[in-house]
N, C-alpha and C positions, 0 to 999 in steps of 0.2 A: 505494500500499499504506499502510494506516495501521491504527494500534491503540497501544495501552496494553501495556508490559510493564514489571512491578515486580520488584523482588527484595528479601527479607527473611530478614535471619540471624539465626535462633534458636538457634545452636547457639555454643559456645565452642572447640571441637576445633582448629579452623584456620580461620586469617585469610581472610576473600573481600573481594575487590575488586569490589565491586557494580556499579560504574561499568565495568570491565573485562566483566566477564561480561555485562551488558546490550547493550553494544556489539556483543560476539561473537555472542550472541544474536538480534539485531537482524539481523546478517547473514545468518545462518540463517533466519529468518522471508524475507528477500528471496530467498536462493536456492531458498526452498519455493513462491516467485511467490502467497503468500497474497495476498489480498484485505482482510483485516483480521482483528487478533486483540486480544485482552484475556486476556494470561496472567500470572500470579503464580507467581515462584519462591520457595519457602520452605524455605533451608535449616536442618534439624534434627538434632539428636542422634539417636544408634541408639536411645536409651530412649524418645526422643519418635515416632520412627518406629514402633517397636514398638506403642505406644499407639494410633495411629492407623490402623496395619496391623489390629490386634484389635476397634478401635470401628467402622471402615467396611467393612472386609472379612472379618472374622472368622478372619484368619490371626494365628497364633503368631509373636512374634520380629520381629526389625525386616528390614526388605530396601531395596534401594539407592534405589528411585522408585516414587513412587505418583501417578497422574495422577487429578485429579478433573474431568471434562469439563463444563461450564457449561450446554451445549447439551443437550437430550435427545437429539438425533439428529447425529452427526457431521457436519462439512461440509469438504469436501475444499479448498476455498478459505478456512476460517475456522480459527484455533485462537481457544478459548474456554475457560479454566479455570485452576486449580491446579495446581502441579506440586511434589511436596515431593520433598527430596531430602535422603538420610541421609550427611552428610559423612563420618561414620565408617565406615561401610559403601563408601565411595568409596576411604577409606585402605586397608582391611581388603582389598578386590578388587586394588585397587592392585598390593599384593603377590604376590596368587594369580596375576595376570594378566599379569605384569612389565611394567605400565604407571605413570604417576603417577595419583597422586589426582585431580590437577587436570583430566588429561585423561577420567578417570574422571567426573568432577562433568559435563562437555561432554559426553560420551556420554549420563548420564541425563538431560540437559536435552534433547537431541535426539530419546532415546526416547519420554520424556514429550511432547514435540509432536508427533509421529506418532501417537502415540495419539488427541492431541485431533484429528488431521484425519482419522481413522478407520481408521488401521493398528492390527492387533492380531497378537498373538503367540500365540494358544491351541491352533494348529496348526503341524506341523512346517513345512508349506509357508507359513504366515502367516509365522511367527517368521522362515523364511530369506529370505522377500520383505522384511519391516521391517529385521531385520538388515543387509540389503545396500543398503538406502536410508538407515539411520544411520550406517553406513560412510561411504558416498559424502559426506554432509553433515558427517561428523566429518572427514574429511580435508581438504575444502575451508575448512571453520573453522577448522583448524588450522594451515593455510598461511599465513592472514591474522591469525588469533589464537593466537600460541604458548599453550598451555596454563599454562605456568606463569604468564602474567601476572593469573591470578585469585587468587594468593594477594597478599595487600596486607598492608603494617606496621600497618593500622590494622584494627578490625573495622567492616566496613559493612553 
């Protein structure tokens, strides 16, 4: 398994330990048994996410995660694309779902990776299957990489 994994923090609401996040996601990519990947995670504010959502999807308002595959056809053995994560939405949703914002960020990252390999959530049955896989990967990752570890003392 080989590939590139990049993280860029373009928000200032929460501190992100990019090295820890990267290690945790490399673990997930290994669990997914992918042959290759080229993924860029970009952490943004809710304002920036709303701009992206409107510009590219024609939807109003912010959302938690948006995935842009870089391949025309998804490949279940390769993940290639950009995944935008709204940290502000993670904080808001953590309160709603009684979890931590860090765990929500991990969940969104996994959700985005699953989209890159062909999972979808447009129908009830697809969403159920995707959520099941998301939950399995999240539990495995959180056992090895506690979510609180992505919070850092410096912006990364």
